[in-house]
C-alpha positions in Angstrom: -5.2 5.7 3.8 -1.9 4.0 3.1 -0.2 3.4 -0.3 2.9 1.3 -1.0 4.8 1.9 -4.2 6.4 -1.5 -4.9 8.4 -0.2 -7.8 10.4 2.2 -5.5 9.6 0.9 -2.0 8.0 4.1 -0.8 5.2 4.0 1.9 2.8 6.9 2.0 0.4 7.2 5.0 -2.3 9.8 5.0 -3.8 10.8 8.3 -6.3 13.3 7.1 -7.5 15.1 3.9 -5.7 18.4 3.2 -6.2 20.4 0.0 -2.5 21.5 0.0 0.4 20.1 2.0 4.1 21.1 2.3 6.6 18.3 2.5 9.7 18.6 4.7 12.3 15.8 4.8 13.9 14.6 8.0 17.6 15.2 8.6 18.4 11.7 7.3 16.2 12.1 4.2 14.4 8.8 4.8 11.0 10.4 5.8 9.0 13.3 4.4 6.5 14.9 6.8 3.6 16.5 5.0 2.0 19.4 6.9 -1.3 21.1 6.2 -2.0 24.9 6.2 -2.3 24.9 10.0 1.1 23.2 10.4 -0.4 19.8 11.5 1.0 16.6 10.1 -1.4 15.4 7.4 0.8 12.5 6.0 4.2 10.9 6.2 6.1 9.3 3.4 8.8 6.8 4.1 11.3 6.6 1.2 12.8 3.2 0.2 11.3 1.4 3.3 13.3 -1.7 2.4 16.5 0.0 3.7 15.1 0.6 7.2 
């Protein structure tokens, strides 16, 4: 599943369903990696994709 928020330019890509995820930003703050309870990546969120 992918969702693009045109108002803020964020792209959210979900790889699998997870009841609860923890988000951790990358060092540059442009991407947030969402991990499930097992520590696997469940989704990524690219912030303000227009600047990349």
